[in-house]
KOLFI-459122 format. One record per atom (N, C-alpha, C, O, CB): x, y, z; atom name; residue number from 1; chain. Coordinates in steps of 0.2 Angstrom, whole numbers. Glycine has a CB too. Layout:
       X       Y       Z   at     i   ch
       X       Y       Z   CA   NUM    A
...
This chain:
       X       Y       Z   at     i   ch
       4      -6       0    N     1    A
       0       0       0   CA     1    A
       4       6       0    C     1    A
       9       7       4    O     1    A
      -5       0       6   CB     1    A
       3      11      -4    N     2    A
       6      17      -5   CA     2    A
       1      23      -3    C     2    A
      -4      23      -6    O     2    A
      10      18     -12   CB     2    A
       3      27       2    N     3    A
      -1      32       3   CA     3    A
       2      39       1    C     3    A
       8      40       2    O     3    A
      -3      33      11   CB     3    A
      -2      43      -2    N     4    A
       0      49      -5   CA     4    A
      -5      55      -2    C     4    A
     -11      54      -3    O     4    A
       1      50     -13   CB     4    A
      -2      60       1    N     5    A
      -6      66       3   CA     5    A
      -5      72      -1    C     5    A
       1      73      -3    O     5    A
      -5      67      10   CB     5    A
     -10      75      -3    N     6    A
      -9      81      -7   CA     6    A
     -13      87      -4    C     6    A
     -17      86       0    O     6    A
     -12      80     -14   CB     6    A
     -11      93      -6    N     7    A
     -14      99      -4   CA     7    A
     -16     103     -10    C     7    A
     -11     105     -14    O     7    A
     -10     103       2   CB     7    A
     -22     106     -11    N     8    A
     -24     111     -16   CA     8    A
     -27     116     -12    C     8    A
     -30     116      -7    O     8    A
     -28     107     -21   CB     8    A
     -28     122     -16    N     9    A
     -31     128     -13   CA     9    A
     -36     131     -18    C     9    A
     -34     131     -24    O     9    A
     -26     133     -11   CB     9    A
     -42     132     -16    N    10    A
     -47     134     -20   CA    10    A
     -47     142     -20    C    10    A
     -45     145     -15    O    10    A
     -54     131     -18   CB    10    A
     -50     145     -25    N    11    A
     -52     152     -25   CA    11    A
     -58     153     -20    C    11    A
     -62     148     -19    O    11    A
     -55     154     -32   CB    11    A
     -58     158     -16    N    12    A
     -62     159     -11   CA    12    A
     -70     159     -13    C    12    A
     -74     157      -9    O    12    A
     -61     166      -8   CB    12    A
     -71     160     -19    N    13    A
     -78     160     -22   CA    13    A
     -80     153     -25    C    13    A
     -85     153     -28    O    13    A
     -79     166     -27   CB    13    A
     -75     148     -24    N    14    A
     -76     142     -28   CA    14    A
     -78     136     -23    C    14    A
     -79     131     -25    O    14    A
     -70     140     -32   CB    14    A
     -79     138     -17    N    15    A
     -80     132     -12   CA    15    A
     -86     128     -13    C    15    A
     -86     122     -13    O    15    A
     -80     135      -5   CB    15    A
     -92     131     -14    N    16    A
     -98     128     -15   CA    16    A
     -98     124     -22    C    16    A
    -100     118     -22    O    16    A
    -104     133     -15   CB    16    A
     -95     127     -27    N    17    A
     -94     124     -33   CA    17    A
     -90     117     -33    C    17    A
     -91     112     -36    O    17    A
     -91     129     -39   CB    17    A
     -85     118     -29    N    18    A
     -80     112     -28   CA    18    A
     -84     106     -25    C    18    A
     -83     101     -27    O    18    A
     -74     114     -24   CB    18    A
     -87     108     -19    N    19    A
     -91     103     -16   CA    19    A
     -96     100     -20    C    19    A
     -97      94     -20    O    19    A
     -94     106      -9   CB    19    A
    -100     104     -24    N    20    A
    -105     101     -28   CA    20    A
    -102      97     -34    C    20    A
    -105      92     -35    O    20    A
    -109     107     -32   CB    20    A
     -96      99     -36    N    21    A
     -93      95     -42   CA    21    A
     -91      88     -39    C    21    A
     -92      83     -43    O    21    A
     -87      98     -44   CB    21    A
     -90      88     -33    N    22    A
     -88      81     -30   CA    22    A
     -93      77     -27    C    22    A
     -92      72     -24    O    22    A
     -82      82     -25   CB    22    A
     -99      80     -27    N    23    A
    -105      76     -24   CA    23    A
    -106      70     -28    C    23    A
    -108      65     -24    O    23    A
    -112      81     -25   CB    23    A
    -105      69     -34    N    24    A
    -105      63     -38   CA    24    A
    -100      64     -43    C    24    A
    -101      67     -48    O    24    A
    -112      62     -41   CB    24    A
     -95      60     -43    N    25    A
     -89      60     -48   CA    25    A
     -92      56     -53    C    25    A
     -94      50     -52    O    25    A
     -82      58     -45   CB    25    A
     -91      58     -60    N    26    A
     -93      54     -65   CA    26    A
     -90      47     -65    C    26    A
     -84      45     -64    O    26    A
     -91      57     -72   CB    26    A
     -94      42     -68    N    27    A
     -93      35     -68   CA    27    A
     -86      33     -72    C    27    A
     -82      29     -70    O    27    A
     -98      31     -70   CB    27    A
     -86      37     -78    N    28    A
     -80      36     -82   CA    28    A
     -74      38     -79    C    28    A
     -68      35     -80    O    28    A
     -81      39     -89   CB    28    A
     -74      43     -75    N    29    A
     -68      45     -71   CA    29    A
     -66      40     -65    C    29    A
     -60      39     -64    O    29    A
     -69      52     -68   CB    29    A
     -71      38     -62    N    30    A
     -70      33     -57   CA    30    A
     -67      26     -60    C    30    A
     -62      24     -57    O    30    A
     -77      31     -53   CB    30    A
     -69      24     -66    N    31    A
     -66      19     -69   CA    31    A
     -59      20     -71    C    31    A
     -55      16     -70    O    31    A
     -70      17     -75   CB    31    A
     -58      26     -74    N    32    A
     -51      28     -75   CA    32    A
     -46      28     -69    C    32    A
     -41      26     -70    O    32    A
     -51      35     -79   CB    32    A
     -49      31     -64    N    33    A
     -45      31     -58   CA    33    A
     -43      24     -55    C    33    A
     -37      22     -54    O    33    A
     -48      35     -52   CB    33    A
     -48      19     -55    N    34    A
     -47      12     -53   CA    34    A
     -42       9     -58    C    34    A
     -38       5     -56    O    34    A
     -54       9     -53   CB    34    A
     -43      10     -64    N    35    A
     -39       7     -69   CA    35    A
     -31       9     -68    C    35    A
     -27       6     -70    O    35    A
     -41       8     -76   CB    35    A
     -31      15     -66    N    36    A
     -24      18     -65   CA    36    A
     -21      16     -58    C    36    A
     -16      19     -56    O    36    A
     -24      26     -66   CB    36    A
     -24      12     -54    N    37    A
     -22      10     -48   CA    37    A
     -24      13     -42    C    37    A
     -21      12     -36    O    37    A
     -14      10     -48   CB    37    A
     -29      17     -42    N    38    A
     -32      20     -36   CA    38    A
     -36      15     -32    C    38    A
     -41      13     -35    O    38    A
     -36      27     -38   CB    38    A
     -34      14     -26    N    39    A
     -38      10     -22   CA    39    A
     -43      14     -17    C    39    A
     -48      12     -16    O    39    A
     -34       5     -17   CB    39    A
     -41      20     -16    N    40    A
     -45      24     -12   CA    40    A
     -43      31     -13    C    40    A
     -37      33     -14    O    40    A
     -46      22      -4   CB    40    A
     -47      36     -13    N    41    A
     -45      43     -13   CA    41    A
     -50      47      -9    C    41    A
     -56      47     -10    O    41    A
     -45      46     -20   CB    41    A
     -48      50      -3    N    42    A
     -52      54       1   CA    42    A
     -50      61       1    C    42    A
     -45      63       0    O    42    A
     -52      51       8   CB    42    A
     -55      65       2    N    43    A
     -54      73       1   CA    43    A
     -58      76       7    C    43    A
     -63      75       9    O    43    A
     -57      76      -5   CB    43    A
     -54      81      10    N    44    A
     -56      85      16   CA    44    A
     -55      92      14    C    44    A
     -50      94      10    O    44    A
     -53      83      23   CB    44    A
     -60      96      16    N    45    A
     -59     104      14   CA    45    A
     -60     108      21    C    45    A
     -64     106      25    O    45    A
     -64     106       9   CB    45    A
     -55     112      22    N    46    A
     -55     117      27   CA    46    A
     -55     124      24    C    46    A
     -49     126      23    O    46    A
     -49     116      32   CB    46    A
     -61     127      23    N    47    A
     -61     133      20   CA    47    A
     -58     132      13    C    47    A
     -61     128       9    O    47    A
     -56     139      23   CB    47    A
     -53     136      11    N    48    A
     -50     136       4   CA    48    A
     -45     130       3    C    48    A
     -44     128      -3    O    48    A
     -47     142       2   CB    48    A
     -43     127       9    N    49    A
     -38     122       8   CA    49    A
     -41     115       8    C    49    A
     -46     113      12    O    49    A
     -34     122      15   CB    49    A
     -39     111       3    N    50    A
     -41     105       1   CA    50    A
     -36     100       2    C    50    A
     -30     100       0    O    50    A
     -44     104      -6   CB    50    A
     -37      94       6    N    51    A
     -32      89       8   CA    51    A
     -35      82       5    C    51    A
     -40      81       6    O    51    A
     -31      89      15   CB    51    A
     -30      79       1    N    52    A
     -32      73      -2   CA    52    A
     -28      67       1    C    52    A
     -22      68       3    O    52    A
     -31      73      -9   CB    52    A
     -31      61       2    N    53    A
     -27      56       5   CA    53    A
     -28      50       0    C    53    A
     -34      48      -1    O    53    A
     -29      53      12   CB    53    A
     -23      48      -4    N    54    A
     -24      43      -9   CA    54    A
     -20      36      -7    C    54    A
     -15      36      -4    O    54    A
     -21      45     -16   CB    54    A
     -24      31      -8    N    55    A
     -21      24      -7   CA    55    A
     -20      22     -15    C    55    A
     -25      20     -18    O    55    A
     -25      19      -3   CB    55    A
     -14      21     -17    N    56    A
     -12      20     -24   CA    56    A
      -7      15     -25    C    56    A
      -2      15     -21    O    56    A
     -10      27     -27   CB    56    A
      -7      12     -30    N    57    A
      -2       7     -32   CA    57    A
       5      11     -34    C    57    A
      10       9     -31    O    57    A
      -4       2     -38   CB    57    A
       4      16     -38    N    58    A
      10      19     -41   CA    58    A
       8      26     -43    C    58    A
       5      27     -48    O    58    A
      14      16     -47   CB    58    A
       9      31     -39    N    59    A
       7      38     -40   CA    59    A
       9      41     -46    C    59    A
       5      44     -50    O    59    A
       9      43     -34   CB    59    A
      16      40     -48    N    60    A
      18      43     -54   CA    60    A
      15      40     -60    C    60    A
      13      43     -65    O    60    A
      26      42     -54   CB    60    A
      14      33     -60    N    61    A
      11      30     -65   CA    61    A
       4      32     -66    C    61    A
       1      32     -72    O    61    A
      11      22     -64   CB    61    A
       0      33     -60    N    62    A
      -7      35     -61   CA    62    A
      -7      42     -64    C    62    A
     -11      43     -69    O    62    A
     -10      36     -54   CB    62    A
      -3      46     -62    N    63    A
      -3      53     -65   CA    63    A
      -2      53     -73    C    63    A
      -5      56     -77    O    63    A
       2      58     -62   CB    63    A
       3      48     -75    N    64    A
       5      48     -82   CA    64    A
      -1      45     -86    C    64    A
      -3      47     -91    O    64    A
      11      43     -83   CB    64    A
      -5      40     -83    N    65    A
     -10      37     -86   CA    65    A
     -16      41     -87    C    65    A
     -20      41     -92    O    65    A
     -13      31     -82   CB    65    A
     -17      46     -82    N    66    A
     -23      51     -82   CA    66    A
     -22      57     -86    C    66    A
     -26      60     -88    O    66    A
     -25      52     -75   CB    66    A
     -15      59     -87    N    67    A
     -14      65     -90   CA    67    A
     -18      67     -96    C    67    A
     -20      72     -97    O    67    A
      -6      65     -92   CB    67    A
     -18      62    -101    N    68    A
     -22      63    -107   CA    68    A
     -28      59    -108    C    68    A
     -32      58    -113    O    68    A
     -18      61    -113   CB    68    A
     -30      56    -102    N    69    A
     -36      51    -102   CA    69    A
     -43      56    -103    C    69    A
     -43      61     -99    O    69    A
     -37      47     -96   CB    69    A
     -47      54    -108    N    70    A
     -53      59    -109   CA    70    A
     -57      60    -103    C    70    A
     -59      66    -102    O    70    A
     -57      56    -115   CB    70    A
     -58      56     -99    N    71    A
     -62      57     -93   CA    71    A
     -59      62     -88    C    71    A
     -62      66     -85    O    71    A
     -64      50     -89   CB    71    A
     -52      61     -87    N    72    A
     -49      66     -83   CA    72    A
     -48      73     -86    C    72    A
     -48      78     -83    O    72    A
     -42      63     -81   CB    72    A
     -47      73     -93    N    73    A
     -46      79     -96   CA    73    A
     -53      83     -95    C    73    A
     -53      89     -94    O    73    A
     -45      79    -104   CB    73    A
     -59      80     -96    N    74    A
     -65      83     -95   CA    74    A
     -66      85     -88    C    74    A
     -69      91     -86    O    74    A
     -71      78     -97   CB    74    A
     -64      81     -83    N    75    A
     -64      83     -76   CA    75    A
     -60      89     -74    C    75    A
     -62      94     -71    O    75    A
     -62      77     -71   CB    75    A
     -54      89     -77    N    76    A
     -49      94     -75   CA    76    A
     -52     101     -78    C    76    A
     -51     106     -76    O    76    A
     -42      93     -78   CB    76    A
     -55     100     -84    N    77    A
     -58     106     -87   CA    77    A
     -63     110     -82    C    77    A
     -65     116     -82    O    77    A
     -62     105     -94   CB    77    A
     -66     106     -78    N    78    A
     -71     108     -73   CA    78    A
     -68     110     -67    C    78    A
     -70     115     -64    O    78    A
     -77     103     -72   CB    78    A
     -63     106     -64    N    79    A
     -60     108     -57   CA    79    A
     -55     113     -58    C    79    A
     -54     117     -53    O    79    A
     -58     101     -54   CB    79    A
     -51     113     -63    N    80    A
     -45     118     -63   CA    80    A
     -47     125     -62    C    80    A
     -44     129     -59    O    80    A
     -42     117     -70   CB    80    A
     -53     128     -65    N    81    A
     -54     135     -64   CA    81    A
     -56     136     -57    C    81    A
     -56     142     -55    O    81    A
     -60     136     -68   CB    81    A
     -57     131     -53    N    82    A
     -59     132     -46   CA    82    A
     -53     133     -41    C    82    A
     -53     135     -35    O    82    A
     -63     127     -43   CB    82    A
     -47     131     -44    N    83    A
     -41     131     -40   CA    83    A
     -37     137     -41    C    83    A
     -36     140     -46    O    83    A
     -37     125     -42   CB    83    A
     -34     139     -35    N    84    A
     -29     145     -36   CA    84    A
     -23     143     -40    C    84    A
     -20     147     -43    O    84    A
     -27     147     -28   CB    84    A
     -20     137     -39    N    85    A
     -14     135     -43   CA    85    A
     -16     129     -47    C    85    A
     -17     123     -44    O    85    A
      -8     133     -38   CB    85    A
     -17     129     -53    N    86    A
     -19     124     -57   CA    86    A
     -14     118     -57    C    86    A
      -8     119     -56    O    86    A
     -20     126     -64   CB    86    A
     -17     112     -58    N    87    A
     -12     106     -58   CA    87    A
     -10     105     -65    C    87    A
     -14     105     -70    O    87    A
     -16     100     -56   CB    87    A
      -4     105     -66    N    88    A
      -1     105     -73   CA    88    A
       1      98     -76    C    88    A
       3      97     -81    O    88    A
       5     109     -74   CB    88    A
       0      93     -71    N    89    A
       1      86     -73   CA    89    A
       8      85     -76    C    89    A
       9      81     -81    O    89    A
      -4      84     -78   CB    89    A
      13      89     -73    N    90    A
      20      88     -76   CA    90    A
      23      82     -73    C    90    A
      28      80     -76    O    90    A
      24      94     -73   CB    90    A
      20      79     -68    N    91    A
      23      73     -65   CA    91    A
      29      74     -60    C    91    A
      32      69     -58    O    91    A
      26      69     -71   CB    91    A
      30      80     -59    N    92    A
      35      82     -54   CA    92    A
      33      82     -47    C    92    A
      37      82     -42    O    92    A
      38      89     -56   CB    92    A
      26      82     -46    N    93    A
      24      82     -39   CA    93    A
      24      75     -35    C    93    A
      24      70     -39    O    93    A
      16      85     -39   CB    93    A
      26      76     -29    N    94    A
      26      69     -25   CA    94    A
      22      69     -19    C    94    A
      22      64     -15    O    94    A
      34      68     -23   CB    94    A
      18      74     -18    N    95    A
      13      75     -12   CA    95    A
      17      78      -7    C    95    A
      22      81      -7    O    95    A
      11      68     -10   CB    95    A
      13      78      -1    N    96    A
      15      82       5   CA    96    A
      21      78       8    C    96    A
      21      71       8    O    96    A
      10      83      10   CB    96    A
      25      81      12    N    97    A
      31      78      15   CA    97    A
      28      75      22    C    97    A
      25      79      26    O    97    A
      37      82      17   CB    97    A
      29      69      24    N    98    A
      27      66      30   CA    98    A
      32      69      35    C    98    A
      38      68      35    O    98    A
      27      58      30   CB    98    A
      29      71      41    N    99    A
      32      74      46   CA    99    A
      33      69      52    C    99    A
      38      68      55    O    99    A
      29      81      49   CB    99    A
      27      66      53    N   100    A
      27      61      59   CA   100    A
      21      56      58    C   100    A
      16      58      55    O   100    A
      26      65      66   CB   100    A
      22      50      61    N   101    A
      17      45      60   CA   101    A
      17      41      67    C   101    A
      22      39      70    O   101    A
      19      40      55   CB   101    A
      11      41      70    N   102    A
      10      37      76   CA   102    A
      12      30      75    C   102    A
      16      27      79    O   102    A
       3      38      79   CB   102    A
       9      27      70    N   103    A
      11      20      69   CA   103    A
      18      19      68    C   103    A
      21      14      71    O   103    A
       7      18      63   CB   103    A
      22      23      64    N   104    A
      29      22      63   CA   104    A
      33      22      70    C   104    A
      37      18      71    O   104    A
      31      27      58   CB   104    A
      31      27      74    N   105    A
      35      28      80   CA   105    A
      33      22      85    C   105    A
      38      20      88    O   105    A
      33      35      83   CB   105    A
      27      20      85    N   106    A
      25      15      89   CA   106    A
      28       8      87    C   106    A
      30       4      91    O   106    A
      17      14      90   CB   106    A
      29       7      81    N   107    A
      32       2      78   CA   107    A
      40       1      80    C   107    A
      43      -4      81    O   107    A
      32       1      70   CB   107    A
      43       7      80    N   108    A
      50       8      82   CA   108    A
      51       6      89    C   108    A
      56       4      91    O   108    A
      53      15      80   CB   108    A
      46       8      93    N   109    A
      46       6     100   CA   109    A
      46      -1     102    C   109    A
      48      -3     107    O   109    A
      41      10     104   CB   109    A
      43      -5      97    N   110    A
      42     -12      98   CA   110    A
      39     -14     105    C   110    A
      33     -12     106    O   110    A
      49     -15      98   CB   110    A
      42     -18     108    N   111    A
      39     -21     115   CA   111    A
      39     -15     120    C   111    A
      35     -16     125    O   111    A
      44     -26     117   CB   111    A
      42     -10     119    N   112    A
      42      -4     124   CA   112    A
      35      -1     124    C   112    A
      33       2     129    O   112    A
      47       1     123   CB   112    A
      31      -3     119    N   113    A
      24       0     119   CA   113    A
      20      -2     125    C   113    A
      16       2     128    O   113    A
      20      -2     113   CB   113    A
      21      -8     128    N   114    A
      17     -10     133   CA   114    A
      19      -6     140    C   114    A
      15      -6     144    O   114    A
      19     -18     135   CB   114    A
      25      -3     140    N   115    A
      27       1     145   CA   115    A
      24       8     145    C   115    A
      24      11     150    O   115    A
      34       2     146   CB   115    A
      21      10     140    N   116    A
      18      17     139   CA   116    A
      12      17     144    C   116    A
       9      23     144    O   116    A
      16      18     132   CB   116    A
C-alpha cells in the first residue's frame, strides 16, 4: 500500500462549486482512476484548503495514465478553474512531506509499547 497526501487551494468564491462537483464524480472518471491503480481517494476541505489522501499502487504511473485520459481531461476542465494553482500534470509532484506517524513511531518502540 502506498499512501500519498496532497494539498490544493481553491479560489475563495469556488468552495460551493468544488463541493457540488464532488457530490457525484462521473462513472467514467471513477473507472479511469481504478484502472490507474487508485484503491481509495479521500478529500477533506477546510475553507479554501483541500487535503487529499490517496491509497495508490504507483502515484507517478497514475498521473501519467490520467494526463491525457478523456475522462480526466473533462474533469480537469471543470475543477481547474476552481483552484488557485492549477495542476499542470507535469509529473514532478510527489505529495506532501510526512512529518510524523504514530504507527511508525510505535512500531519503532516495539515491545516498549506495553510500558507506555
